[in-house]
N, C-alpha and C positions, 0 to 999 in steps of 0.2 A: 504494500500500500504506500501511496505517496506521503511526502511530508505533510503534516498538519491534519490529515484526514483519517477517519476511522469509520467503522460500520457499527451501528447500534443494534439493539435487540429487534427492532422493527425491520431490519434489512435496509435501513436508510443510510446514506452517506452523511457523515458529520464532519464539520470543520471547526477547529477551535472549541470543541465540545458542544457545538450547536447543530441541531438537526437541519440539514439543508432544505428539507421539505417544509419545515416550520418557517424558515427564512423566506421561501417562495410564497407561502401563504400570507406572510406578513408584508413583504415588500414587492412582490411581483417579479416578473422576468422581462428582459434579460437582467441579470443581477451579478455584479462583481462582488465577491466576498473575500476579504483579506483576513488572514490569521495574523494578528499583531504579534503574537508570541514568536512566530516564525520570522517576521521582519526583525524583531529584536535579536533573535539568535543569529541571523545572518549578519547583522550589523556588528554584533559583539565578536563574531568569529574574526573579523578584520581588525577591529580595535584592540581586542585582547591579544591577537596574534603579534601585533607590533609591541604591545606592552611587555609581553613575556620575553621578547628579545631585547628589551631595554632600548628600543629605538624611538626617537622622536618622529611622530608622523601625524598626518591629518587624513582621515577617511571622509571624503566628501561624497555625500549622496548625490548621484546624477539625477536631478529631479525631472529630466525629460522622460524618464522611464514611467513615472507616475507622480504628478504634482497635485496636491490639494492641501488645504489648511491643516486638516487632521494628519495627513501623512508627514508634513513637515514638522508638526508638533511632536510626533513620535521620533523623527530624526533628531530633533533638538533634545528630547529626553535621553536619547542614546549617546549624546555628545558628539554627533557627527557634524562635519562642515557641510557646505552645500554648493553644488555645481549648478549654475543657471545659464540659460542661453537666450533670454529675452526679457523685455520689460514685464511681460505678463508673469513670468516665473519669479521675477524679482518682486513684483507687486504681491503675489501670493505669499512669498516668504515674509514680506513685511507684515502682511495681515496675520501671519502665524507667529509674529513676534520672534522670528528667527534672528539670532545674533548677526548683525550685518558684517562684523569683522571676520566672520567665518564663512562668508559668501564669496565664491569665485565666479566671475562672469566670463563666459565663453561666447563663441559665435564667429562665423567666418565673414559676416557683413554687419558688424555692429554700427548702428547709426549714431550720429552725433547726439540725438535725443536720448538714445539708450545709454551712451557713455556718460552724458550729463546726469541722468537719473542715478546711475551707479555711483558717480562721484559725489553727488549731493547727499546720498544716503550713507556714504562712507563704506562701500563694500571692501572686503579685505584684500582682494586681488583681482586684476584683469588679466586674462590670458590673451596676449596679443597675437593676432593671426595674420596680419598683412601690413604692407607699408602704408596704405591709406589710413589704416587705424592708428598707426604711429603718428601720422600727421594730425589726426583728430585729437588724440590724447595730448600731444604737444600743445596744440592750441588751447584746449580746455584747461590743462593744468596751469598754463601761464595766465589765462583769463581769470581763473578763480584763485590764483596764487595758492595752489593746493597740490600736495604731493600724492602719488599713488604707487602702490606696489604692483609689479607686473611679472608675468612669466612669458617667455617666448615659446610659442607652439611651433615645433619643428616636425618634419616628416623624415623619419630615419631610414625609409626605404625598406622596411620590413613588412612582408606580407604574412598576415596571420591566416590560419586555416579556417576560413569562414566564407560566407557568400559574397560575391563580388559587389553587390549593391551596398554592403555595409562595411567594406574595407575603407579605412581612413588613414592608414599609416604608410602606405606605399608612395612612391614618388609621384605617381599620377593621381593627385588628390586635390580637392578644392580647399583643403585645410592646411594651414601652416606654412612655414618657411622650409625649403628643401635644404638639407645639410650636405647633399652630395655636390652642390655647386656653391656659389658665393652668397646665395640669398640669406641664409641664416646669419652668416658673419656680417653682412651689410646691416642687417637689422640690429645685431649685437652692437656694432660700432656706433649706430645711431642712438643707442640707449645707454651705453655703459657709463658715460660721464654726464648724463642729463641732469639738469638742476632739480627737476621735479619728479621725473620718472625713475623709480628705484627698481632696477632689474634684479629679481631675486633668484632666477634660475630658468630651467627649461621644462617644457611640457611636451609629451607625445601621447598618441593614442593609436594603437596599431590594428584595431579591429574589434569585432564582437563575437561572442559565443566561442571563446578560445578554451580548448580543453587540455592544453599542455603549457609548459612554462618556457619552452625553447624560444618562442617569438619574443617574449618579454626579456629574456636573457640577452638575445641578440640586440634588441633595442637598447638595453642598458649599455652594452659595449659600444654601440655606435654613438650614444650620447656622451659617454665618457671619453671617447676619442676626441670629440669636439671640446668638451670641458677641459681636457688635458691640454689641448692646443691653446685654448684661450687663457688658461692659467699660465702656461709657459710664455706666451707672447704678450699678454696684457695684464697678468697678475690677477685675473678674475677668479673669484671663488663663488661657486653657486651655493646659496643658502637652501634652495629647494630643488628637488627633482620630482616632477609629477609624471607618473607613468600611466595616467588615464585609467580606463576600465577595460571592459571586454571579457570579464571572467564568466565562463560558461555555466549554464544550468541545465537540468534535465527537463526536456519537453516530452520525449518518448523514450522507450527502452533502448533505442539506438544510441542515445547520448550517454557519454561516460565522463561527466565533469569531475574535476579534482575537488578534494575538500578545500574550502576557502582558505584555511590556514596554510595550505601547501603553496599557494601563490605568494603569500606574505613571506614565507621562509625563503623561497627561491629568489624573490626580489632582494631581500635584505642580504642574503649571502653573496649575490653577484655584485651588488653595489659596494659592499665592504671590500671585496676583492679588487674591483675596479678603482676605488678610491685609493687603496694602497698602491696599486700598480702605477697609477698616474700621479701619485703623490699630491693628491688634493684632499680637501676636507670632506668628511662624510656629511652629506646634506640631509636635511629633513626630508622625509619621503611622504609624498602625497599620492593618493590613488582616488579613483572616482567610480566606484561600483554603483550601478543603478539596477540593472536587471538582476544582478547577483544578490541584491538585498530584497527586492520585492517580487521578482519573477515567479518563484516557486511558492510564494506566500498566498497566492490568490487562485480561486477558481471562478469560472463564469457559469451561471445557471441559466438554462434556456428551457422553454416549454416546447415540446414536440408537437408539430402540426401534421402536415400532409405526408403521405408515404407513396413512393413510386417504385414499382418493381419491373425491371426490364429483363425478361428471361434470357439467360446466357450472356448478359451484358453487365448489369450493375443494379443494385438496389439503392434508392435514395430516401432519406428522411429529411424533412425541412424543419427548421427551428425558427423561433421568433426574433432572431438576431442575425448576425452575419458580419459582413465586411464593414458595417457601420460601427460595430464595437470591437472588431478584430480584423484589421485589414492586412495583417502580416501574411496569412496564407496566399491572398491574392497578389500582394505586393512582391514578395520574394519566396513564395512556395514554402513558407514556414510550416513545420509539422507539429501536430498536437495529438494528445491522447484524450479519451473521454470514457465516461461510464454513465449508466442510467442510475441516477441518484436514489430513485425509489425502488430499484430492483437489484440491490447490491448482492443479494444471495442467490440470484438466478443465473444460470449458466450463460456464458457469453459465447453463443454459437451462431449468431446471425451477422453475416458480413454486410455492411452497408456504408454509404458515404453520407456525410453531414452537409446539407445545403443550407445556405442562408436565404433570407427572404427578399434580398434586394433584386431588382430587375437587371441582373448581370449574370451571364452564364459562368463567369469567373468567381462568383460569390460562393465559394466552397470552403468550409472550415476544416474538414478532415476527409481524406479519401480512404476508403476501404478499411474500416475499423470493425473489430468484432464486438458486438453488444448482445444483450439479451433480446429476445423478440420484443420489439419496441413499437408502441402505438401512440396515437394522439393523446395528449395530456400527460405523458411521461415527462420526467425532468432530466434533461441531459446536463451533465457536469463536465466541463472541459478544464483540464489541469493546466497549471503554470501560465496563467493569463495575467499575472500581476504587472508585467512590464509591456509598455507600448500597446496595450489594448485600449483602455479608457483614454489615455493621453493622445492617441491617434484617431479617436472616434470622430465620426462626421454626421452630418444631417442629410446624407444622400437619401434620395426618395422621401425626404422630409420625415425621417424617423427621429423621434426624440432620443436624447442620450439616456443611457441606462443609469440606474441608481448604483451607489457603492455603499457597502456595509463593512464595518470592521467588527471582528469577533475576537474576544480574548477572555480567557478564564470562564467559558461557558456563557458569556453575555454578548449580546449584539447591540450595535449602535449604528444608525444611519449617519454617514458622513458626507455623502453627496446625494441630494434629492434627485429623483427621477424627473426629467424634464417633462413639461406639459406641452400641449399643442399651442397654448398661448405663448410659451417660451419660444417656440419655433418662429412665430411671426412678430415677436416683440420689437424687432428693429426694422420690420418692413414698413414702407410708406406707400400710400395710395398714389396713383398716377392719374391726373385729371387734365 
């Protein structure tokens, strides 16, 4: 059985000690359900991993995975920092009273307005992505007579074992300064002696859903080649080395992720070796797990509707959600597993595919999964939907967005209300 879930005496799936069928009766479907205890365990695996090794570090929750006031309050309770990429994510963090000095702003096309907002509220760090951004920050710091800490985001040319659409660390990337040519060094020279911009170190992110440590180790070596050079030539010492996120989770039985602590140990060991070899100071380590903190902490519950059986071809069942609450299967063929939440003790011997209800032939959640004989009114539970489900949801076909519930210690709490039809047209204006 997956993390966070069990089966009760009624043969129902439970999560966080709460019966999923009771949740459906109370809140309706589609419904995202997060086990807060699992979120905390995932966060603590990273935080305590560094503490046990006596290493100064910041674990920044990558809020793009799932951002809400309640989620950021949990992140704050666990002592995490926060990775944001927009004004909206910053606004949410402020509403959650998240400590602004622990907020790191990312983005490959930060606007002047976004940078102004970040500086006005005193975010802890801006991760600089391009030369245009350096010009904007230079203008703003001088205009406001205000200093700001920054990291340089660089692309180390390392390809992680992941889907092409979510690779971000290879040389052909929209993100960061390339260290294989002079881009990164040009940016470094523009910032190293700046009166207002304090260059604290480097940042990289090599991809997503990474199940081994080799890519991270190679990235560390490439970054220290650069840091060693800059130390030798310019006497620069990096205070911070941010290695991003990308730590994999289990979606299906095909996935074999490492224990989260294993990533921490591998990173620390390699950074120690490289710092010694290059004769540079050991930096504070930052990482940015998002999916690894919330991905396996949530399930999505759907009500089953129509059923279509095509002899010698395929069986289909349709649910009351789909690509509007989980676009990942349609976007990059992401795979999931599912069970029938009200028939957990019934044999899974019926092969079917799970279709969403959007008017798109590509709106398929799962292909060819074994389930019990499933009929209209049954409740389908899809595992590991905590990352990039709700946060990438849309109003396609004018479907309202789903509700989100947190469960912990056998109690449930609504943290995002289900949208109403009135919410859908709230910003529409009449044309006359």
